[in-house]
C-alpha positions in Angstrom: 2.5 -25.2 64.5 0.8 -22.8 62.1 -1.3 -19.9 63.3 -4.7 -21.5 62.5 -3.7 -24.7 64.4 -2.6 -22.5 67.3 -5.9 -20.7 67.4 -7.9 -23.9 67.1 -6.0 -25.5 70.0 -6.6 -22.4 72.1 -10.4 -22.5 71.4 -10.6 -26.2 72.2 -8.5 -26.0 75.4 -10.7 -27.0 78.3 -11.3 -24.4 81.0 -9.5 -24.9 84.3 -12.0 -25.5 87.1 -10.2 -23.6 89.8 -11.9 -21.0 92.0 -10.1 -18.2 90.2 -7.9 -17.6 87.2 -6.1 -14.5 86.2 -6.2 -13.1 82.7 -8.1 -10.4 81.0 -11.7 -9.2 80.6 -12.0 -8.0 77.0 -14.4 -5.6 75.4 -14.6 -6.2 71.6 -16.5 -3.8 69.4 -18.5 -4.5 66.3 -20.4 -1.5 65.1 -22.6 -0.4 68.0 -22.2 -3.6 69.9 -19.7 -4.7 72.6 -18.8 -8.3 73.4 -17.6 -8.9 77.0 -15.6 -12.0 77.6 -12.5 -13.4 79.3 -9.3 -14.9 78.1 -5.6 -15.3 79.0 -4.6 -14.4 75.4 -6.6 -11.4 74.0 -5.0 -11.3 70.5 -5.7 -15.0 70.0 -9.3 -14.7 71.2 -9.9 -11.7 68.9 -8.5 -13.6 66.0 -10.7 -16.6 66.7 -13.8 -14.4 67.0 -12.9 -12.5 63.8 -12.7 -15.8 61.8 -16.5 -16.4 62.4 -17.6 -12.8 61.9 -18.1 -11.0 58.5 -17.7 -7.6 60.1 -14.5 -6.1 61.4 -14.0 -6.6 65.2 -11.9 -4.2 67.2 -10.4 -4.6 70.6 -12.1 -1.7 72.5 -10.3 -2.4 75.8 -8.9 -5.2 77.9 -8.4 -5.1 81.6 -6.2 -7.5 83.6 -8.0 -9.4 86.4 -7.2 -12.0 89.0 -10.5 -13.7 88.6 -11.8 -13.7 85.0 -15.0 -15.7 85.5 -16.2 -13.7 88.4 -15.4 -10.3 86.8 -17.0 -11.3 83.5 -20.2 -12.4 85.4 -20.2 -9.0 87.3 -20.1 -7.0 84.1 -22.7 -9.2 82.4 -25.1 -8.8 85.4 -24.3 -5.0 85.6 -25.2 -4.6 81.9 -28.1 -7.0 81.8 -30.5 -4.3 80.6 -28.2 -3.6 77.6 -27.9 -7.3 76.5 -28.7 -7.9 72.9 -27.7 -11.6 72.7 -25.4 -13.8 74.8 -22.3 -11.8 75.5 -23.1 -8.9 73.2 -24.3 -5.6 74.6 -25.4 -2.3 73.2 -24.3 0.1 76.0 -24.7 3.9 76.2 -21.7 6.1 75.2 -21.3 7.1 78.8 -20.6 3.5 79.8 -18.0 3.2 76.9 -16.3 6.3 78.3 -16.1 4.7 81.7 -14.5 1.5 80.2 -11.9 3.5 78.3 -10.9 5.3 81.5 -10.8 2.2 83.7 -7.6 0.3 84.5 -9.4 -2.2 86.8 -12.7 -3.9 86.8 -13.7 -2.1 90.1 -13.4 1.3 88.4 -16.2 0.3 86.0 -18.6 0.2 88.9 -17.7 3.5 90.6 
């Protein structure tokens, strides 16, 4: 299977409807904006997003989690006032510093 086919299969893969799934919350940066999402394979997700974006995307941080959907929702709600569109946010530098120093999702909210 070539790389493109692998990426497309990952994007098309249906989400498991269990109460919780482990993986990663990712923070992807594009200029002054941060996209917050979840995946079990960060590098594949970054590659898939980059395909549709004319600007360079950089992985700012990824944090392991035991419940991706819950933790993504917590961060989206916490940053609602910084939302630009969908899962893209323009957060203050202080929040970015907190993310860089966090090893768990809970540390973001301290």
